[in-house]
N, C-alpha and C positions, 0 to 999 in steps of 0.2 A: 504494500500500500504506500501511496505517496500523497503528499499534500499538494493540491493544484494551486498555482498562484492565484491569489484573490479569493480563494474559497476558505470556508471556516472548518471544513471537515475533511477527513481522508477520503480519497476516491480510489477506485480500483486502478491498478497499474495499467497504463496505456490511456488514461483519460476517460475511463468508463463512468458508469453511474456511481454515486456516492455509496459507501458501504451501508450507511444508515438507510438509504432507499432500498437497497437489496435486502437487508434484514427485514424492513417493514413489509415489503412485498411478499417475502417468504412467510412471515407470520400471518398476514392476512390470507394468503393462499392456503396455509395450513388450517386456519379456522374454517375457511370455506369448504375444504375437503372433509373436515370432521363433520360439518353440518350435512354435507351430501351423504356421508356414511350413515349418519343418524336417519336421514330421510330414506335411505335404502333399507335399513333395518326395519323402519316403520312400515315401509311398503311390503316387505316380506312377511312381517307379522300380520299385517292387515289382510293380505291375500291368503295367508295360511289359516286365517280365522282365529288367531291367538289373542285377539283383542276383544274385550267385552262389548265395546261400542264402536261400530264401523265409522261413525262420524269422527270420533276421537282419533281413530287410526288414520283416517284421511288427513286430518289436521296435522298429526305428528309426522306425516309424510310430506305434505305440500308446503307447510310453513318452513321447515328447515331447508327444503330443496330450493324454495324461492330466495330465502336469505343467503344460502350458500352460493347460488348462482349469481346473485347481485354482488356478493363480496368478491367472487372471482372477477366479475366485470370491474369492480373497484381496484382490485390488485393489478389488473391489466392497465387500467387507466393511470394508476400511480406509476407503473413501470414506464409508461409512455409520456410521463410528465403532466398528466391531467390534473389541473387544480380542483376540478369538481369532485374528485374521489375522496378528498380529505374529510369533508363533512360527514358523509355517510359512514366512513370508517370510524370516526370519533364517536358518532352517535351509537353505533353498534357496541363500541367498547364501553360507553357509559351504561348501556343496558346490561352488558355482561358484568360490569362492576356492581350494579344493583343486585343482580342475581347472585353473584359471588358473596356479597355481604350477607344476603339472606341465607344462603347455604351455610356460610360460616357460623352465623348465629344459631343455626339448627344443629350444629355439631359436625357438619360434613367438611372438615378442614382438608381432607385429602383431595377433594374436588375443588374446593373454594380457593385454596392457596395458589395452585397453578393458574386458575381462571383469573384471579385478581392480579397476579404477577404479570401474566401475559397481556392483560388489558392495559395495565399501567405502562408496560414497556411499549406497546403499540402507540398509545397516546403520546408518550415522550418522543417516540420516533417521528410521528406525524408532525409535531410542532418543532422538531429540531431544525436548526438553520440549514444544514445541507439538504434536507428533504423539502423545506419550504422554498429554498432557492431554485430547486429543480421543478417543483410543481406549482409555482406561482403563475398567476395569470400574466400574460405578456404585457398588459397595459398597467400592471401594478409596478410600483417602484421596487428596485432590488432590495433584498433583505440586508441590513447592515448591522 
């Protein structure tokens, strides 16, 4: 890794994307894949008749699939420098933080701690200067 002149953070060797952006995209894509796996499990259980209520089974399938697909689109947008993808990613992290705190107060620390840590890390990466410099709107002034 090297420091690009005029930048505030390390970038990949050869002038590629900032390391913070690569890490952010990887974490958001991981969240999306996990949601798609949850949707797949929900679909299998619904089709197998393992759920007591078909409507609940459909919701547990469709909602994670929709959010996972949207997060994949956001990860792709961030990778391409899209400023629009920052807000939905932060919104999702805030929702996860609320769920994580709720799970933590219920005693499920094994689930809550990674959820809280991952969400906090993603929010920190989204607002980091290297990421905001790459994903800012072109009519915005540069981050200083």
